[in-house]
C-alpha positions as CSV (number, residue, x, y, z in Angstrom):
1,X,-26.6,70.2,-76.2
2,X,-28.6,66.9,-76.0
3,X,-27.7,64.4,-73.3
4,X,-27.9,60.6,-73.6
5,X,-27.9,57.5,-71.4
6,X,-27.1,53.9,-72.2
7,X,-29.2,50.9,-71.0
8,X,-27.7,47.4,-71.2
9,X,-30.0,44.4,-70.9
10,X,-28.3,41.0,-70.2
11,X,-30.7,38.3,-71.3
12,X,-30.5,34.5,-71.4
13,X,-28.6,34.2,-74.7
14,X,-27.3,37.8,-75.4
15,X,-26.7,41.2,-74.2
16,X,-28.4,44.3,-75.8
17,X,-27.4,47.9,-75.4
18,X,-29.4,51.0,-76.5
19,X,-28.4,54.6,-76.6
20,X,-31.3,56.9,-75.6
21,X,-31.8,60.6,-75.7
22,X,-32.7,61.8,-72.2
23,X,-35.1,64.6,-73.0
24,X,-37.4,62.6,-75.4
25,X,-36.7,58.9,-74.8
26,X,-35.8,58.6,-78.5
27,X,-33.6,55.5,-79.1
28,X,-30.8,56.3,-81.5
29,X,-29.3,52.9,-82.0
30,X,-29.1,49.4,-80.4
31,X,-26.4,46.8,-80.4
32,X,-26.7,43.1,-79.6
33,X,-23.9,40.7,-78.7
34,X,-24.6,37.0,-78.5
35,X,-22.9,35.1,-75.7
36,X,-20.3,32.8,-77.2
37,X,-20.9,30.2,-74.5
38,X,-24.7,30.6,-74.7
39,X,-26.3,28.4,-72.0
40,X,-24.2,25.4,-70.8
41,X,-26.8,22.7,-69.9
42,X,-25.0,19.5,-71.0
43,X,-21.3,20.1,-70.4
44,X,-18.6,22.7,-69.7
45,X,-16.3,23.9,-72.5
46,X,-13.7,21.3,-71.5
47,X,-16.3,18.5,-71.8
48,X,-17.1,18.1,-68.1
49,X,-20.6,16.7,-68.0
50,X,-23.5,18.4,-66.2
51,X,-26.4,16.8,-64.5
52,X,-30.1,17.0,-65.2
53,X,-31.7,20.4,-64.9
54,X,-28.4,22.3,-64.9
55,X,-28.0,25.7,-66.7
56,X,-24.7,27.6,-66.5
57,X,-23.1,30.6,-68.1
58,X,-19.6,32.0,-68.4
59,X,-19.2,35.5,-66.9
60,X,-16.6,36.4,-69.5
61,X,-19.5,36.7,-72.0
62,X,-21.0,39.5,-69.9
63,X,-17.8,41.4,-70.0
64,X,-17.7,40.9,-73.7
65,X,-21.1,42.5,-74.1
66,X,-19.8,45.7,-72.5
67,X,-16.6,45.8,-74.6
68,X,-18.5,45.1,-77.9
69,X,-21.9,46.9,-77.7
70,X,-21.1,50.2,-76.0
71,X,-18.1,51.1,-78.2
72,X,-20.3,50.2,-81.2
73,X,-23.1,52.6,-80.0
74,X,-20.5,55.4,-79.7
75,X,-18.8,54.7,-83.0
76,X,-22.0,54.3,-85.1
77,X,-23.7,57.5,-83.8
78,X,-20.6,59.7,-83.3
79,X,-22.1,60.8,-80.0
80,X,-19.4,62.2,-77.7
81,X,-18.9,60.3,-74.4
82,X,-19.0,63.8,-72.9
83,X,-22.7,63.9,-73.7
84,X,-23.4,60.4,-72.2
85,X,-24.3,61.1,-68.7
86,X,-25.3,57.8,-67.3
87,X,-25.6,54.0,-67.7
88,X,-28.0,51.5,-66.3
89,X,-28.0,47.7,-66.5
90,X,-30.4,44.9,-65.9
91,X,-30.1,41.1,-65.7
92,X,-32.0,37.9,-65.6
93,X,-32.5,36.7,-62.0
94,X,-31.8,34.8,-60.0
95,X,-28.5,34.4,-62.0
96,X,-25.7,34.1,-59.5
97,X,-22.0,33.3,-59.3
98,X,-19.3,32.7,-56.6
99,X,-16.5,35.2,-56.6
100,X,-13.4,36.2,-54.6
101,X,-13.1,39.3,-52.5
102,X,-12.1,41.4,-55.5
103,X,-14.9,40.2,-57.7
104,X,-13.0,37.5,-59.6
105,X,-15.3,34.7,-60.6
106,X,-14.1,31.3,-59.3
107,X,-14.5,29.8,-62.8
108,X,-11.7,32.2,-64.0
109,X,-9.2,30.4,-61.6
110,X,-7.3,27.4,-63.1
111,X,-8.1,25.2,-60.1
112,X,-11.9,25.6,-60.7
113,X,-12.1,25.6,-64.5
114,X,-13.5,22.1,-64.5
115,X,-15.8,22.5,-61.6
116,X,-19.4,23.3,-62.7
117,X,-20.2,24.9,-59.4
118,X,-17.7,27.6,-60.0
119,X,-19.7,29.0,-62.9
120,X,-22.7,31.3,-63.2
121,X,-25.9,29.5,-62.2
122,X,-28.5,30.9,-64.7
123,X,-32.0,31.7,-63.6
124,X,-33.3,28.4,-65.1
125,X,-30.8,26.2,-63.3
126,X,-33.2,23.9,-61.5
127,X,-30.8,21.3,-60.1
128,X,-31.3,22.6,-56.6
129,X,-34.9,21.6,-56.4
130,X,-34.2,19.1,-53.6
131,X,-32.8,22.0,-51.6
132,X,-35.8,24.2,-52.3
133,X,-38.1,21.4,-51.2
134,X,-36.3,21.0,-47.9
135,X,-36.1,24.7,-47.3
136,X,-39.8,25.1,-47.8
137,X,-40.6,22.2,-45.5
138,X,-38.4,23.6,-42.7
139,X,-39.7,27.1,-43.1
140,X,-43.3,25.9,-43.0
141,X,-42.7,23.7,-40.0
142,X,-41.1,26.6,-38.2
143,X,-43.9,28.9,-39.0
144,X,-41.6,31.4,-40.7
145,X,-43.9,34.4,-41.4
146,X,-41.7,35.8,-44.2
147,X,-42.5,32.7,-46.3
148,X,-46.0,34.1,-47.1
149,X,-44.3,37.0,-49.0
150,X,-43.1,34.5,-51.5
151,X,-46.4,32.8,-52.1
152,X,-45.6,30.1,-49.5
153,X,-42.7,28.6,-51.5
154,X,-39.1,29.5,-52.3
155,X,-38.2,28.4,-55.8
156,X,-35.2,26.4,-56.8
157,X,-34.3,29.2,-59.1
158,X,-33.5,31.5,-56.2
159,X,-30.3,32.3,-54.3
160,X,-30.3,30.2,-51.2
161,X,-31.2,26.8,-52.8
162,X,-28.4,27.4,-55.4
163,X,-25.9,28.3,-52.7
164,X,-26.9,25.4,-50.5
165,X,-26.4,23.1,-53.5
166,X,-22.8,24.3,-53.8
167,X,-22.2,23.8,-50.1
168,X,-23.6,20.3,-50.3
169,X,-22.1,19.1,-53.6
170,X,-18.9,21.2,-53.8
171,X,-17.7,22.4,-50.4
172,X,-14.4,23.4,-51.8
173,X,-16.1,26.0,-54.0
174,X,-18.2,27.2,-51.1
175,X,-15.1,27.5,-49.0
176,X,-13.1,29.3,-51.7
177,X,-15.8,31.9,-52.5
178,X,-15.9,35.2,-50.6
179,X,-19.2,36.2,-52.0
180,X,-22.1,34.7,-53.8
181,X,-23.4,37.5,-55.9
182,X,-26.2,38.2,-58.4
183,X,-24.9,38.8,-61.9
184,X,-26.9,42.0,-61.8
185,X,-24.6,43.3,-59.0
186,X,-21.5,41.7,-60.4
187,X,-21.7,43.6,-63.7
188,X,-22.0,46.9,-61.7
189,X,-18.9,45.9,-59.7
190,X,-17.1,45.5,-63.1
191,X,-18.2,49.0,-64.2
192,X,-17.5,50.9,-61.0
193,X,-15.0,48.9,-59.0
194,X,-17.5,49.0,-56.1
195,X,-19.5,46.1,-54.8
196,X,-23.2,46.9,-54.3
197,X,-26.3,44.9,-53.8
198,X,-29.6,46.0,-55.3
199,X,-32.9,45.8,-53.3
200,X,-34.7,44.1,-56.2
201,X,-32.8,40.9,-56.4
202,X,-32.2,40.9,-52.6
203,X,-35.9,41.2,-52.0
204,X,-37.3,38.9,-54.6
205,X,-34.5,36.2,-54.8
206,X,-32.7,36.2,-51.4
207,X,-35.6,36.7,-48.9
208,X,-34.5,40.1,-47.8
209,X,-37.1,42.6,-46.4
210,X,-36.8,46.3,-46.1
211,X,-37.9,46.4,-42.5
212,X,-36.8,43.0,-41.3
213,X,-33.7,42.2,-43.3
214,X,-32.9,38.5,-44.0
215,X,-34.4,35.5,-42.2
216,X,-32.7,34.9,-38.8
217,X,-29.5,32.9,-38.4
218,X,-31.3,30.1,-36.6
219,X,-33.4,29.5,-39.7
220,X,-30.3,29.0,-41.8
221,X,-28.8,26.8,-39.1
222,X,-32.0,24.6,-39.2
223,X,-31.4,24.1,-42.9
224,X,-27.8,23.1,-42.5
225,X,-25.5,23.9,-39.5
226,X,-22.9,25.1,-42.0
227,X,-25.3,27.8,-43.2
228,X,-25.8,29.4,-39.8
229,X,-23.7,32.5,-40.7
230,X,-24.3,32.4,-44.5
231,X,-25.4,36.0,-44.7
232,X,-22.4,37.4,-42.9
233,X,-20.0,34.9,-44.6
234,X,-21.2,35.0,-48.3
235,X,-23.8,37.8,-48.7
236,X,-22.7,40.6,-46.4
237,X,-22.9,43.5,-48.9
238,X,-25.3,46.4,-47.8
239,X,-28.6,46.6,-49.8
240,X,-29.2,49.8,-51.9
241,X,-32.6,50.9,-53.1
242,X,-33.5,51.0,-56.8
243,X,-33.0,54.4,-58.5
244,X,-29.8,55.2,-56.6
245,X,-26.4,55.8,-58.0
246,X,-24.1,52.8,-57.5
247,X,-21.0,54.7,-58.4
248,X,-19.2,55.9,-61.5
249,X,-17.4,54.4,-64.4
250,X,-13.9,53.4,-63.2
251,X,-10.7,53.9,-65.2
252,X,-10.7,50.2,-66.1
253,X,-14.3,50.3,-67.3
254,X,-13.6,53.5,-69.3
255,X,-11.0,51.6,-71.3
256,X,-13.4,48.7,-71.7
257,X,-16.3,50.7,-72.9
258,X,-15.2,54.0,-74.2
259,X,-17.2,55.9,-71.7
260,X,-15.8,58.7,-69.7
261,X,-14.4,58.1,-66.2
262,X,-16.9,59.4,-63.7
263,X,-20.0,58.7,-65.8
264,X,-22.9,57.8,-63.4
265,X,-23.9,54.2,-63.0
266,X,-27.3,53.1,-61.7
267,X,-27.7,50.4,-59.1
268,X,-28.4,47.0,-60.7
269,X,-31.8,45.9,-61.6
270,X,-33.8,42.9,-63.0
271,X,-34.9,42.7,-66.6
272,X,-38.6,42.4,-65.9
273,X,-38.9,44.9,-63.1
274,X,-36.8,47.6,-64.9
275,X,-39.3,47.5,-67.8
276,X,-42.1,49.0,-65.7
277,X,-41.1,52.7,-66.3
278,X,-40.3,51.9,-70.0
279,X,-44.0,51.3,-70.6
280,X,-45.1,54.3,-68.6
281,X,-46.6,52.3,-65.7
282,X,-46.6,54.6,-62.6
283,X,-49.4,53.2,-60.5
284,X,-51.5,50.3,-59.3
285,X,-53.8,47.9,-61.1
286,X,-51.6,47.5,-64.1
287,X,-49.8,44.2,-64.8
288,X,-46.8,43.9,-67.2
289,X,-45.8,40.7,-68.9
290,X,-42.3,40.7,-70.2
291,X,-42.4,37.9,-72.7
292,X,-39.3,36.2,-73.9
293,X,-37.8,32.7,-73.3
294,X,-39.9,32.9,-70.1
295,X,-42.4,35.5,-68.9
296,X,-42.2,37.6,-65.8
297,X,-45.3,39.4,-64.6
298,X,-44.9,42.5,-62.4
299,X,-47.4,44.9,-60.9
300,X,-47.6,47.6,-58.3
301,X,-49.8,47.7,-55.2
302,X,-50.5,50.1,-52.4
303,X,-50.7,47.4,-49.7
304,X,-48.8,44.2,-48.9
305,X,-51.1,41.2,-49.7
306,X,-50.2,37.6,-49.3
307,X,-50.8,35.8,-52.6
308,X,-50.3,32.1,-52.9
309,X,-47.7,31.1,-55.5
310,X,-46.5,34.6,-56.3
311,X,-42.7,35.0,-56.6
312,X,-42.7,37.8,-54.1
313,X,-43.9,41.1,-52.8
314,X,-41.2,43.6,-52.0
315,X,-41.7,47.1,-50.6
316,X,-40.1,49.5,-53.1
317,X,-39.1,46.5,-55.1
318,X,-40.0,48.0,-58.5
319,X,-40.8,51.7,-58.0
320,X,-40.4,53.7,-54.7
321,X,-43.6,54.1,-52.7
322,X,-45.3,51.0,-53.9
323,X,-45.3,47.3,-53.0
324,X,-44.0,45.5,-56.1
325,X,-45.4,42.0,-56.9
326,X,-43.9,39.4,-59.1
327,X,-45.1,36.2,-60.7
328,X,-44.0,34.3,-63.8
329,X,-44.0,31.4,-66.2
330,X,-40.8,29.5,-66.7
331,X,-41.4,28.5,-70.3
332,X,-42.9,30.7,-73.1
333,X,-40.6,31.4,-76.0
334,X,-38.5,28.5,-74.9
335,X,-41.2,26.0,-75.8
336,X,-42.1,27.6,-79.1
337,X,-38.4,27.2,-80.0
338,X,-38.4,23.6,-78.7
339,X,-41.4,22.9,-80.9
340,X,-39.9,24.2,-84.2
341,X,-36.6,22.5,-83.4
342,X,-38.0,19.1,-82.7
343,X,-41.6,18.6,-83.9
344,X,-41.9,19.7,-87.5
345,X,-41.9,17.7,-90.7
346,X,-39.4,18.6,-93.4
347,X,-42.2,19.9,-95.6
348,X,-42.9,22.8,-93.3
349,X,-39.2,23.8,-93.2
350,X,-39.0,23.6,-96.9
351,X,-42.1,25.7,-97.3
352,X,-40.6,28.4,-95.0
353,X,-37.4,28.4,-97.1
354,X,-39.3,28.6,-100.4
355,X,-41.3,31.6,-99.0
356,X,-38.1,33.1,-97.5
357,X,-39.8,33.5,-94.2
358,X,-39.0,32.4,-90.6
359,X,-40.5,29.1,-89.6
360,X,-42.3,30.9,-86.7
361,X,-43.9,33.2,-89.2
362,X,-45.1,30.3,-91.3
363,X,-46.6,28.5,-88.3
364,X,-48.2,31.7,-87.2
365,X,-49.7,32.3,-90.6
366,X,-51.2,28.8,-90.6
367,X,-52.4,29.1,-87.0
368,X,-54.1,32.4,-87.7
369,X,-56.5,30.6,-90.1
370,X,-57.8,28.5,-87.2
371,X,-60.6,29.7,-84.9
372,X,-60.6,29.5,-81.1
373,X,-61.3,25.9,-80.0
374,X,-61.1,24.5,-83.6
375,X,-58.1,22.3,-83.0
376,X,-59.6,20.3,-80.1
377,X,-56.2,20.7,-78.3
378,X,-55.4,21.9,-74.8
379,X,-51.8,22.2,-73.4
380,X,-50.2,22.9,-70.1
381,X,-47.4,25.4,-70.1
382,X,-45.1,23.6,-67.8
383,X,-42.4,22.5,-70.3
384,X,-39.8,24.1,-68.0
385,X,-41.6,23.6,-64.8
386,X,-44.1,26.0,-63.1
387,X,-43.0,29.3,-61.5
388,X,-46.4,30.6,-60.6
389,X,-48.7,29.8,-59.0
390,X,-47.6,26.2,-58.2
391,X,-43.9,26.9,-57.8
392,X,-42.8,23.5,-58.9
393,X,-40.0,22.9,-61.4
394,X,-40.7,19.1,-61.4
395,X,-43.9,19.6,-63.3
396,X,-43.7,19.0,-67.0
397,X,-45.5,19.9,-70.2
398,X,-48.6,18.1,-71.6
399,X,-50.8,18.4,-74.7
400,X,-54.2,16.8,-74.7
401,X,-56.6,16.0,-77.6
402,X,-54.2,15.0,-80.4
403,X,-55.4,12.7,-83.1
404,X,-54.0,11.4,-86.4
405,X,-55.5,14.5,-88.0
406,X,-53.6,17.0,-85.7
407,X,-51.4,19.4,-87.6
408,X,-48.3,21.2,-86.4
409,X,-50.0,24.7,-86.6
410,X,-52.7,23.4,-84.3
411,X,-50.1,22.3,-81.8
412,X,-48.2,25.6,-82.2
413,X,-51.4,27.5,-81.5
414,X,-52.2,25.3,-78.5
415,X,-48.9,26.1,-77.0
416,X,-49.6,29.9,-77.4
417,X,-53.0,29.4,-75.8
418,X,-51.4,27.5,-72.9
419,X,-49.2,30.4,-72.0
420,X,-52.2,32.7,-72.1
421,X,-54.1,30.4,-69.8
422,X,-51.1,30.4,-67.5
423,X,-51.1,34.2,-67.4
424,X,-54.9,34.2,-66.7
425,X,-54.3,31.8,-63.8
426,X,-51.8,34.3,-62.4
427,X,-54.1,37.3,-62.8
428,X,-57.1,35.5,-61.2
429,X,-55.0,34.4,-58.3
430,X,-53.8,38.0,-57.6
431,X,-57.4,39.3,-57.9
432,X,-58.7,36.6,-55.6
433,X,-56.3,37.7,-52.9
434,X,-57.0,41.4,-53.0
435,X,-54.5,42.7,-55.5
436,X,-56.5,44.6,-58.3
437,X,-55.7,44.2,-61.9
438,X,-57.6,46.1,-64.6
439,X,-54.9,46.8,-67.3
440,X,-52.6,44.5,-69.1
441,X,-49.3,45.5,-70.7
442,X,-46.8,43.4,-72.7
443,X,-43.2,43.8,-73.6
444,X,-40.5,41.6,-75.1
445,X,-39.9,40.0,-78.4
446,X,-43.1,37.9,-78.6
447,X,-45.3,41.0,-77.9
448,X,-43.6,42.9,-80.7
449,X,-43.4,40.2,-83.4
450,X,-46.5,37.9,-82.9
451,X,-49.8,39.7,-83.3
452,X,-51.6,36.3,-83.2
453,X,-50.3,35.7,-79.7
454,X,-51.4,39.1,-78.5
455,X,-54.9,38.6,-79.9
456,X,-55.1,35.3,-78.1
457,X,-53.9,36.8,-74.9
458,X,-56.6,39.6,-75.1
459,X,-59.3,37.0,-75.7
460,X,-58.1,34.6,-73.0
461,X,-57.7,37.2,-70.2
462,X,-60.5,39.4,-71.6
463,X,-58.6,42.6,-71.3
464,X,-57.1,45.0,-73.8
465,X,-53.4,44.4,-74.3
466,X,-51.2,47.4,-74.5
467,X,-47.7,47.0,-76.2
468,X,-44.4,48.5,-75.2
469,X,-43.3,51.3,-77.6
470,X,-39.7,49.9,-77.6
471,X,-38.4,46.6,-78.9
472,X,-35.8,46.8,-76.2
473,X,-38.0,47.4,-73.1
474,X,-35.6,46.3,-70.4
475,X,-32.7,48.2,-72.0
476,X,-34.9,51.4,-72.2
477,X,-35.9,50.9,-68.6
478,X,-32.2,50.6,-67.7
479,X,-31.5,53.8,-69.6
480,X,-34.3,55.5,-67.7
481,X,-32.6,54.5,-64.4
482,X,-29.3,55.7,-65.8
483,X,-30.8,59.1,-66.3
484,X,-32.0,59.1,-62.7
485,X,-28.6,58.1,-61.4
486,X,-27.1,61.0,-63.3
487,X,-29.6,63.5,-61.8
488,X,-31.2,66.7,-63.1
489,X,-28.1,68.7,-62.5
490,X,-26.2,66.6,-65.1
491,X,-29.1,66.7,-67.5
492,X,-31.0,63.7,-66.3
493,X,-33.9,63.4,-63.8
494,X,-34.2,63.4,-60.0
495,X,-36.9,60.8,-59.8
496,X,-37.9,57.7,-61.9
497,X,-41.4,59.1,-62.2
498,X,-40.2,62.3,-63.9
499,X,-37.9,60.2,-66.2
500,X,-40.8,57.9,-67.0
501,X,-43.0,60.8,-68.3
502,X,-40.4,61.8,-70.8
503,X,-38.6,58.5,-71.7
504,X,-41.3,55.8,-71.4
505,X,-43.1,54.6,-74.6
506,X,-46.2,52.7,-75.6
507,X,-47.5,51.8,-79.1
508,X,-50.7,53.5,-80.2
509,X,-52.3,50.2,-81.3
510,X,-54.1,48.1,-78.7
511,X,-55.3,44.5,-79.0
512,X,-59.0,44.3,-77.9
513,X,-60.8,41.1,-76.8
514,X,-63.1,39.5,-79.3
515,X,-66.3,38.6,-77.3
516,X,-67.0,35.4,-79.3
517,X,-63.4,34.1,-78.9
518,X,-63.4,35.1,-75.2
519,X,-66.5,33.0,-74.6
520,X,-64.9,30.0,-76.2
521,X,-61.7,30.5,-74.2
522,X,-63.7,30.8,-71.0
523,X,-64.8,27.2,-71.7
524,X,-61.3,26.0,-72.5
525,X,-59.9,27.8,-69.5
526,X,-62.2,25.8,-67.2
527,X,-60.7,22.6,-68.7
528,X,-57.2,24.0,-68.3
529,X,-57.9,24.8,-64.7
530,X,-59.1,21.2,-64.0
531,X,-55.8,19.9,-65.5
532,X,-53.8,22.5,-63.6
533,X,-55.3,21.3,-60.2
534,X,-55.2,17.6,-61.0
535,X,-51.6,17.4,-62.1
536,X,-50.2,20.4,-60.2
537,X,-51.6,19.9,-56.7
538,X,-50.6,16.4,-56.1
539,X,-53.7,14.4,-57.0
540,X,-51.7,12.7,-59.7
541,X,-47.9,13.1,-59.5
542,X,-47.3,11.1,-62.7
543,X,-45.1,13.9,-64.1
544,X,-42.8,13.7,-61.1
545,X,-42.7,9.9,-61.2
546,X,-41.7,9.9,-64.8
547,X,-39.0,12.4,-64.1
548,X,-37.7,10.3,-61.2
549,X,-37.5,7.2,-63.5
550,X,-35.6,9.3,-66.1
551,X,-33.1,10.5,-63.5
552,X,-32.6,6.9,-62.2
553,X,-32.0,5.6,-65.7
554,X,-29.6,8.3,-66.7
555,X,-27.7,7.8,-63.4
556,X,-27.2,4.1,-64.3
557,X,-25.7,4.9,-67.8
């Protein structure tokens, strides 16, 4: 009798579940549930206003993903829960929330319903940038050696700046919480009834190291005397390696999902990192870009190298036996969506309606008719700040070269090119610091749907681009880890490498670089690099000055 696992991918706007046959990796069916609260970036449901650069979510949406998608998978396929041997999950990160000792989110409590700090802080919550700036200054002044593992800077997207913001701006929430947890771990808690902490988020987002643990207490005291015991007070759960079994489906979760009590549950994981086995990566020199609203770049290395501006290097952080490296771009799909929502004439929208095609498809078709360099445009991909290699959320987007003849499709193509240039900057920085990269893989919606973007990436980075064989890469990766949690005795696998051989998938087609286009993009990249250094390294901080003026004006309203 065939055995199956379920992978659940919690994204920025929705949760996706997929049912996978363990022996072959065949995906039987998937189910998507959109978060009713989406991303709260202007106000809470009761109208409480949020500040600049806030991004919150309601954890009830995550529970609703489980109660909607998993029963649908079972109902639509008729697969018996007896044959579903494991489940794995992944999340955006760093996406964190304050909870009580039993896991209850503070935002569920009446007294905190109107307090923004009681909600989930999504990965792209950037309102703790002042805390990140101060943390980096103090760590550098103290000569903290662990800082180099994070490219020399801790991002405002990460756990400690977000927790420090709560302490500083809402001490009552800080006092009331028993734990500050990653959503990746909280959802496992809801499935198993057992609190766990995965090594991926702990390593990449909370400055934990396999050999050294967290930074010392005196460092946290140097940040703020109230943070001296922050690890023991708010983050005291033991760290568990990836690929391990977190527990089993609890009676409560069985009622919620329709799965059998006792079904194996894998330790939590991150959406980007969990995708590595889904595309059959099992060794070094291969970088994977998971392309969605943002892009996360992950790769494996045999040695620990210090790379400026990387998001982190964590031993066993992606696959056991390797050092896992992470970098990323904060704005990819997000700025394509911003562009179509805000910058198109009515005639383009009408044309898309008349042709009964998506507006992105229309723009892509028009942009495909352009040749590399034809538009005369060059953009910076910082519309949501820069994650790598500058690690600065106060940087903003820019497009250079527009004239009265500039057309929307030229701007759209320039935005695609900007993201490719940003990826090239990341690749070149890794190479320059001793981390080899000779293969490029892509997963996520953009890689599946936009051939033009993949052609541009191949030309800009001058490498073949291999595409994930699943449209639900993270969910498939989670299902792979679910099979490992179940183990071979139950019909799964005893190692992630064994599971990858059978369950991972790549498309047969590969995007190859066009030498003529690659030569043109080499010239454009040199110009991108000049702008990158000029606006990103402090020679001209006009972007930050404009943002300061904006904040001051808004504060006076």
